[in-house]
C-alpha positions as CSV (number, residue, x, y, z in Angstrom):
1,M,-0.1,0.3,-0.2
2,S,1.4,3.1,-1.1
3,N,1.5,5.9,1.6
4,L,-1.3,8.2,-0.4
5,T,-3.8,5.6,-0.6
6,L,-2.4,4.9,3.4
7,I,-3.8,7.9,4.9
8,L,-6.4,8.2,2.3
9,D,-7.9,4.6,4.1
10,K,-6.7,6.8,8.2
11,M,-8.6,10.0,7.2
12,L,-9.6,9.8,10.5
13,W,-7.1,9.3,12.3
14,I,-5.5,11.9,9.8
15,Y,-7.8,14.3,11.2
16,S,-8.0,13.4,15.1
17,I,-4.2,14.0,15.4
18,A,-4.8,17.8,13.9
19,V,-6.8,18.3,15.9
20,A,-5.0,17.1,19.2
21,I,-1.9,18.9,18.0
22,G,-4.3,22.3,17.8
23,I,-5.9,22.1,21.0
24,F,-2.0,21.4,22.0
25,V,-0.9,24.9,20.3
26,V,-4.3,26.6,21.3
27,F,-3.9,26.0,25.1
28,S,0.2,26.1,24.9
29,L,0.1,30.1,24.0
30,N,-1.5,33.0,25.0
31,K,-4.4,34.8,22.9
32,K,-6.3,31.9,22.6
33,R,-9.4,33.4,21.0
34,I,-7.1,34.5,17.8
35,T,-4.7,32.0,18.0
36,A,-7.6,29.4,17.2
37,S,-8.7,31.1,14.5
38,V,-5.1,31.8,13.1
39,L,-5.5,27.5,13.3
40,V,-7.9,27.3,11.4
41,L,-7.0,29.5,8.6
42,N,-4.0,27.6,8.6
43,W,-5.2,24.1,9.1
44,A,-3.7,22.5,6.1
45,P,-0.6,23.1,7.3
46,I,-1.8,21.6,10.3
47,V,-3.3,18.6,9.1
48,G,0.4,18.2,6.1
49,L,2.1,18.0,10.3
50,S,0.0,14.4,11.1
51,V,0.1,12.9,8.4
52,L,3.9,13.7,8.2
53,I,3.3,11.7,11.7
54,Y,1.5,9.2,10.8
55,I,3.2,7.4,7.7
56,S,6.5,7.4,10.1
57,L,4.5,5.3,12.5
58,F,2.8,3.0,10.3
59,S,4.3,3.0,7.0
60,K,6.3,-0.2,5.3
61,T,7.5,2.1,2.4
62,V,8.9,5.2,4.0
63,Y,11.9,6.4,2.5
64,K,13.8,7.5,5.1
65,V,12.6,7.4,8.4
66,E,15.1,9.8,10.1
67,L,15.0,11.7,7.1
68,L,11.2,12.4,8.6
69,L,12.0,13.1,11.6
70,L,14.1,15.6,10.7
71,V,11.3,17.1,8.0
72,I,8.4,16.6,11.3
73,V,11.1,18.7,13.1
74,I,10.8,21.2,11.0
75,E,7.4,21.3,10.2
76,C,6.5,21.9,14.2
77,F,8.7,24.5,14.2
78,L,7.0,26.4,11.2
79,L,3.7,25.6,13.1
80,I,4.5,27.7,16.0
81,M,7.1,30.2,13.7
82,V,3.4,31.1,11.4
83,T,0.7,31.3,14.2
84,L,3.3,34.0,16.2
85,L,3.5,35.8,13.1
86,L,0.0,35.0,11.9
87,R,-2.1,36.2,14.9
88,N,0.7,39.5,15.3
89,L,-0.7,40.8,12.3
90,L,-4.0,40.1,13.5
91,I,-3.4,41.9,16.2
92,K,-2.6,44.3,13.4
93,L,-5.5,44.8,12.3
94,H,-7.3,44.8,14.6
95,K,-5.7,48.0,15.6
96,N,-6.6,49.7,12.5
97,I,-10.0,47.8,12.4
98,H,-12.4,50.8,11.6
99,S,-9.6,52.2,8.4
100,F,-9.3,48.8,7.2
101,S,-12.8,48.4,7.4
102,S,-14.0,50.6,5.3
103,S,-15.5,50.1,1.9
104,N,-13.0,52.4,-0.6
105,I,-10.7,49.4,0.3
106,L,-12.9,46.3,-0.3
107,F,-14.4,48.2,-3.4
108,N,-10.8,48.2,-5.1
109,L,-10.3,44.6,-4.0
110,F,-13.5,43.7,-5.7
111,C,-12.3,45.7,-9.1
112,T,-8.9,44.0,-8.7
113,S,-10.1,40.6,-8.4
114,N,-12.2,41.3,-11.6
115,L,-9.8,42.2,-14.1
116,I,-7.3,39.6,-13.7
117,L,-10.0,37.3,-13.5
118,M,-10.9,38.4,-16.9
119,Y,-7.9,39.3,-18.6
120,L,-6.7,35.4,-17.4
121,L,-9.8,34.1,-18.4
122,I,-10.1,35.7,-22.1
123,S,-6.7,35.4,-22.8
124,N,-6.5,31.7,-21.9
125,P,-9.7,30.1,-22.8
126,S,-9.2,26.7,-23.2
127,S,-6.7,25.8,-20.6
128,M,-8.6,27.4,-17.7
129,G,-10.3,26.6,-15.4
130,I,-14.3,24.7,-16.3
131,F,-13.4,25.8,-20.1
132,S,-10.1,24.1,-20.0
133,E,-9.2,21.1,-22.6
134,G,-6.7,19.7,-20.1
135,S,-6.5,19.9,-16.8
136,R,-8.1,23.9,-15.3
137,I,-4.2,25.0,-14.7
138,D,-3.0,24.4,-18.0
139,Y,-2.7,27.9,-18.8
140,L,0.0,28.2,-15.7
141,S,2.7,26.5,-18.3
142,S,1.8,29.3,-20.7
143,G,4.1,31.9,-19.5
144,T,5.8,34.4,-16.2
145,I,3.0,37.4,-16.4
146,P,0.1,34.5,-16.6
147,L,1.7,33.0,-12.5
148,L,2.0,35.7,-11.8
149,L,-1.4,37.5,-11.8
150,T,-2.6,33.6,-11.3
151,Y,-0.5,34.8,-7.9
152,L,-1.2,37.9,-7.9
153,S,-5.0,36.9,-7.1
154,M,-4.2,34.3,-4.0
155,V,-3.0,37.7,-2.8
156,V,-5.9,39.9,-4.0
157,Q,-8.3,37.0,-2.9
158,T,-6.7,36.8,0.4
159,A,-7.0,40.9,1.1
160,I,-11.2,40.0,0.5
161,M,-11.2,37.9,2.6
162,L,-9.8,39.8,5.7
163,S,-11.5,42.5,4.9
164,I,-14.1,41.4,5.3
165,G,-14.0,39.5,8.1
166,A,-13.0,43.5,9.3
167,R,-16.1,45.1,7.4
168,I,-18.2,42.1,9.9
169,Y,-17.1,42.5,13.4
170,E,-17.7,46.1,12.2
171,G,-20.9,45.5,11.6
172,K,-20.0,47.1,7.8
173,L,-21.3,44.7,5.8
174,S,-23.1,46.1,2.9
175,K,-24.5,45.5,-0.4
176,L,-21.2,45.9,-1.6
177,D,-20.1,42.8,0.4
178,F,-23.1,40.1,-1.1
179,I,-21.6,41.7,-4.8
180,T,-18.1,40.4,-3.7
181,I,-19.1,37.3,-2.3
182,I,-21.3,36.4,-5.6
183,S,-18.4,37.7,-7.7
184,A,-16.3,35.6,-5.9
185,F,-18.1,32.3,-6.2
186,V,-18.9,32.6,-9.8
187,G,-15.6,33.9,-10.1
188,S,-14.3,30.1,-8.4
189,L,-16.9,28.6,-10.4
190,L,-15.9,29.3,-13.8
191,A,-11.8,28.7,-12.4
192,G,-13.1,25.2,-12.0
193,S,-11.9,25.5,-8.1
194,K,-14.3,22.9,-5.8
195,G,-14.1,24.2,-3.1
196,A,-12.9,27.9,-2.7
197,I,-15.0,30.2,-2.1
198,L,-16.8,28.0,1.2
199,L,-13.6,28.5,2.9
200,S,-12.7,31.8,2.2
201,I,-16.7,32.2,3.8
202,T,-15.8,30.6,6.4
203,Y,-12.8,32.0,6.7
204,M,-13.9,35.5,7.1
205,M,-16.1,34.0,10.0
206,V,-13.2,32.8,11.2
207,I,-11.4,35.9,11.1
208,A,-14.1,38.2,12.7
209,W,-14.4,35.8,15.8
210,G,-10.2,35.6,15.8
211,L,-10.7,39.2,16.0
212,G,-13.5,39.4,18.7
213,Y,-16.8,39.1,16.9
214,R,-19.9,37.8,19.4
215,Y,-22.6,35.8,16.4
216,S,-25.5,35.2,18.0
217,R,-27.2,32.0,19.4
218,W,-29.7,32.2,15.6
219,F,-26.6,33.3,13.8
220,K,-24.8,29.2,14.6
221,I,-28.4,27.8,14.2
222,L,-29.1,29.3,11.1
223,V,-26.2,29.0,8.8
224,P,-25.9,25.3,8.8
225,L,-29.6,25.8,7.5
226,I,-28.3,27.3,5.4
227,A,-25.0,26.9,4.5
228,L,-25.8,23.1,3.6
229,P,-28.7,23.3,1.1
230,L,-25.7,25.5,-0.4
231,A,-23.4,23.4,-1.3
232,G,-25.5,21.2,-2.3
233,V,-26.4,23.3,-4.9
234,Y,-22.9,24.6,-6.1
235,T,-21.4,21.3,-5.7
236,F,-24.7,19.7,-8.0
237,I,-23.5,22.8,-10.3
238,L,-19.8,21.4,-10.1
239,T,-20.7,17.6,-11.2
240,Q,-22.4,19.4,-14.6
241,F,-19.3,21.3,-15.5
242,L,-16.5,18.8,-14.7
243,N,-18.2,15.7,-15.2
244,T,-18.1,13.9,-11.9
245,T,-20.8,12.6,-10.3
246,F,-22.2,14.7,-6.6
247,N,-20.4,11.5,-4.3
248,Q,-17.3,11.8,-5.9
249,N,-17.4,15.2,-4.8
250,V,-18.7,15.1,-1.5
251,E,-15.9,12.3,-1.0
252,L,-13.4,15.1,-1.9
253,A,-14.4,17.5,0.2
254,I,-14.2,15.2,3.3
255,S,-10.4,14.2,1.9
256,R,-9.8,18.0,0.8
257,F,-7.2,18.8,3.2
258,V,-5.5,15.2,3.7
259,L,-5.3,15.3,-0.5
260,S,-3.2,18.7,0.6
261,A,-0.5,16.6,2.3
262,D,-1.0,14.0,-1.3
263,G,3.3,15.7,-2.3
264,R,4.5,15.0,1.8
265,A,2.7,11.0,0.9
266,L,4.5,10.2,-2.0
267,A,8.3,12.1,-1.2
268,S,8.2,10.0,2.6
269,D,7.3,6.6,-0.5
270,Y,10.4,5.1,-1.8
271,L,8.8,3.7,-4.7
272,I,7.3,7.0,-6.3
273,R,11.3,9.2,-5.1
274,D,12.6,6.1,-6.9
275,A,11.3,6.8,-10.3
276,L,10.8,10.8,-9.7
277,M,14.5,10.5,-9.6
278,V,15.1,9.0,-12.3
279,N,13.9,12.4,-13.4
280,T,16.1,14.9,-15.6
281,H,17.0,17.2,-12.1
282,G,19.1,19.1,-9.9
283,N,20.0,19.7,-5.9
284,L,18.1,20.6,-3.3
285,L,19.4,24.1,-3.5
286,S,18.4,24.1,-6.7
287,E,15.4,22.9,-6.6
288,I,13.9,25.0,-3.3
289,F,15.2,28.2,-5.7
290,K,13.3,26.5,-8.7
291,A,11.6,30.1,-9.7
292,F,15.3,31.7,-9.7
293,A,18.0,29.2,-9.5
294,P,17.5,28.5,-14.2
295,R,18.7,31.8,-14.4
296,L,22.0,32.1,-12.6
297,G,22.9,28.7,-14.4
298,F,21.7,26.0,-12.2
299,I,20.4,22.9,-13.6
300,V,16.5,21.7,-12.3
301,S,13.9,19.1,-12.2
302,D,13.0,19.0,-16.5
303,I,9.3,18.1,-15.3
304,P,7.7,19.9,-11.7
305,I,7.5,18.0,-8.9
306,G,3.8,17.3,-8.7
307,V,3.5,16.7,-11.9
308,A,6.2,14.0,-12.1
309,Q,5.0,12.4,-8.5
310,Y,1.4,12.1,-9.9
311,A,2.9,10.8,-13.1
312,A,4.6,8.0,-10.4
313,A,2.0,7.3,-8.9
314,Y,-0.6,6.6,-11.3
315,D,0.6,6.6,-14.7
316,T,-0.7,9.9,-16.0
317,K,0.2,11.9,-18.0
318,L,-2.3,15.3,-18.2
319,Y,-0.4,18.4,-16.1
320,V,-1.9,17.6,-12.5
321,G,0.2,17.4,-9.2
322,S,0.3,17.5,-5.6
323,N,2.5,21.7,-5.0
324,P,5.9,21.2,-4.2
325,G,5.3,22.1,-0.2
326,I,8.9,22.7,1.7
327,S,8.2,18.7,3.4
328,T,8.1,18.0,-0.4
329,L,11.5,19.1,-1.4
330,I,13.3,17.8,1.1
331,L,12.1,14.6,0.8
332,S,12.1,14.3,-2.3
333,Y,16.3,16.1,-2.9
334,Y,17.4,15.4,0.3
335,D,20.5,13.5,-0.4
336,N,24.1,14.0,2.2
337,F,24.7,16.0,5.3
338,M,25.5,18.9,3.5
339,D,22.2,19.7,2.4
340,I,21.7,20.6,5.9
341,F,22.7,24.2,5.1
342,S,20.0,24.5,1.6
343,I,17.1,24.1,4.5
344,L,18.8,26.7,6.4
345,I,19.4,28.9,3.4
346,C,15.9,28.1,2.8
347,L,14.3,28.9,6.5
348,L,16.3,32.2,6.2
349,F,15.0,33.5,3.0
350,A,11.7,33.2,4.4
351,V,13.1,35.0,7.5
352,V,14.3,37.9,4.9
353,V,10.6,37.8,2.6
354,V,8.5,38.7,5.7
355,S,11.1,41.1,7.3
356,V,11.2,42.6,4.2
357,G,7.1,42.5,4.8
358,Y,7.5,44.3,8.3
359,L,9.8,46.5,7.1
360,T,6.6,47.4,4.1
361,L,4.6,47.9,6.8
362,S,6.7,50.1,8.8
363,V,6.6,52.5,5.6
364,S,3.6,52.0,4.4
365,R,1.7,55.5,4.1
366,T,-2.4,55.3,3.7
367,P,-4.1,52.9,5.3
368,F,-4.9,50.6,1.6
369,Q,-1.4,49.9,1.3
370,Q,-0.7,48.8,5.0
371,F,-3.9,47.2,4.9
372,M,-2.0,45.2,1.0
373,T,1.1,44.7,3.1
374,I,-0.6,42.7,6.0
375,S,-2.4,40.7,3.4
376,F,1.3,40.2,1.1
377,V,2.7,38.7,4.5
378,V,-0.7,36.4,5.1
379,T,-1.2,35.1,2.1
380,L,3.0,34.3,2.2
381,L,3.3,32.8,5.3
382,L,0.7,30.3,4.4
383,T,2.0,29.2,1.4
384,L,5.4,28.7,3.3
385,V,5.0,25.5,4.0
386,Q,2.6,24.0,1.4
387,D,3.8,26.1,-1.6
388,Y,7.4,26.0,-1.2
389,H,8.0,28.2,-5.1
390,A,4.2,29.8,-5.0
391,F,5.8,31.5,-1.5
392,E,8.6,32.0,-4.4
393,L,6.8,34.1,-6.9
394,T,4.8,36.1,-3.9
395,A,7.9,37.1,-2.4
396,A,8.6,38.2,-6.0
397,L,5.9,40.5,-5.7
398,L,6.7,41.4,-2.0
399,F,9.7,42.8,-3.5
400,L,7.9,45.1,-6.8
401,W,5.5,46.0,-3.7
402,T,8.2,47.4,-1.9
403,I,9.0,48.8,-4.6
404,Y,6.6,51.2,-5.1
405,V,5.6,51.6,-1.0
406,F,9.1,53.0,-1.3
407,A,8.6,55.2,-5.1
408,M,5.2,56.6,-3.3
409,R,6.3,57.6,-0.6
410,I,10.1,59.3,-1.9
411,I,8.0,61.2,-4.4
412,I,4.1,62.0,-2.0
413,A,6.6,63.1,0.8
414,P,8.4,66.1,-0.9
415,S,4.9,67.6,-2.0
416,N,3.3,67.2,2.0
417,Q,6.3,69.0,2.6
418,R,5.8,72.0,0.5
419,L,2.9,72.5,0.8
420,H,3.1,72.0,4.1
421,A,5.8,75.2,3.9
422,E,3.7,77.3,1.5
423,Y,0.1,77.5,4.2
424,K,2.8,78.9,6.0
425,T,3.5,81.5,4.6
């Protein structure tokens, strides 16, 4: 039995371990309410850690037990660090909640999100979403611009999630919020996502709760009564477009978080790893920084790691696969003791990127700049463990945003000083 089959068969145990980890973290840290909300937002890495723990205990096809234990230690460390940083960012959001919950910010996000989606759909009519002739993400291999816009869209979606969560807390919900959610619902359907918008709505309510909002008893009763039929309708609509059955989509939804750890499971399986190593690939450092390594002349894998894993496991030629999470990369490409330095460089890069985000936040002048910077850092932290290559590309977008923020500060500050001087005279 492969490791991926093992964890899919034992989902109840995986989720039980994840809940136990979550409870332990909540009771180990202060500010329990906001910590709990952060763990819900960052739930996928907790399930991923649970998968690694379960595989280390019960799998018979583990490549190297000592390597797997090293990865578990790394993920435990990252879980605590990311939890503390996300909690800090939500606290910053709460301190400026009145400004960050403004309609202007949400309207700008609404327009940006829809412009990106329209561009991607129009420029990739047969390779994106439900209209794709193959995988719904085939368009990602068509160039740099679609790739970067996709990751920018992730940042914008995070910003929308935070904005509406803040507006729920402030009691500012309006037509704009519902139009934005409906638009995101349609966009999610067109993009072929099977549940992203439903999770986003849940996260909006969790963010508001973490910030201190108290839902009424009637709200707690009515939400499940309304949400379950809506989820059923959405699932039925997906079956019509994706040529799947209703039961298949329900089973996929239940296993969603376990499947988010598919890369870890496949990378820890020596049968899959041996097949993966047959393909052209570089060393661990170049594969970790695959977004930049080729430009520096380093050899990297000719096939995305997730696609290669699924090709080895299921003999498929479709452009589908797991995300290149940090654990997946280490388990796949770790070769010798010197690769410890590659892991340290990887973690150091993450520290630098997050530090740049905090620096940008400190010099941002307007509420929109501050809010978008927080959204950038939150997105980076949520992708750090799950998809390190996405982390790198989002980091590149953050650096561009940082340049913009500094440029605006340089341009606007002298103008304000000049106007102030003219006023005094």
